[in-house]
N, C-alpha and C positions, 0 to 999 in steps of 0.2 A: 316888880315888873309883871308878875302874874296878874295882879289886880288890874293894872292898866290894860293889859291885853284882854282880860276878861270883859271889862267894860267897853273896850273898843270893839270887841266882837259883837256885843249887844247893840251898840250904836250902829255898826255897819249893817247888821241884819235888819234892823228897824228902818234904816235908810233905804235898803233894797226894797223892802215891803212898801214903803211910802211911794217910791218912784214907780214901782210896778203898778200900784193901785191908781196913781195919777195917769200913767200911760194907758191903762185899760179904760179908765173913765174917759179919757180924751178920744180913744178909738170908738167907744160905744156912743158918745155924744155926736160923733161926726165932725169934731173940730178939725183944725188944720192937720193934714197927714204929716207935714214936716214936724209938727210938735210931737206927735205920737212917735215918730221915728227917733227924734232927739231924746225923748224920755226913755225909749227902749235901749238906745245906745248908752245912756247914763246907767241904766239898770245893769247892763252887761259889765260896765266898768266897775260899778259898785260891788257886783257879785265877785269879780276878780279880787278886789280889795278885801272883801269879807273872807274869802277863802284863804288869801295870803295871811290875814291876821289869825284865822283859826289854825292854820298850819304852824305859824310861829308860836302860838299858845301851846299847841300840842307838843312841839319840840322842847319848849322850855319846861313844861310841867313834867314831862317824862324824860 
């Protein structure tokens, strides 16, 4: 279980980084404001998921 949560943490953090960079790129290019907002909402949701996985990992390891 520890290994699964460890890798899930890595995947979640990378997903947050990718969505963050896509959202910033969209804002800087001046693309659709709706797309930027949608990407930032996804980022917030993914950050919540990443934190939940990290907390679960911490609870299981200790």
